[in-house]
C-alpha positions, 0 to 999 in steps of 0.5 A: 547922527542917525539913531541905531536900528536897535534903539529905534526898535526898543523905542517902538516897543516901549512906546507902542506896547499894549496889553489886552486885559481880557486875553492877556496877550501882548501886541503892538501898533506898527507904523512905518513913518520914520527914518532908518526903519528895519526891514519888515521881515526882520521886524516880524521875525523879532516879534515872533521871537518875543511872543508878540501875538497881535499887531495893528497896522497903519498902512498896507505896505506889501512888504509888511503884508508879505512878511506877516503872511508867513507868521502866526501873528494876528493882524487888525 
């Protein structure tokens, strides 16, 4: 049985959230090695909606980079 996408996102946020103590901003690590991942555009919209200001990428997937190009999220 496949895990619903909303549970995958919740797991992603709970397991990969980090807080930068010096600035008080919240960011996530964004890896794409998994099954049944949501569309990168949907993920970036969700991050923007929740005030996520920073993201750390583990690969250079063009669809992720394109989705991030229209956002205010800082990338490292």
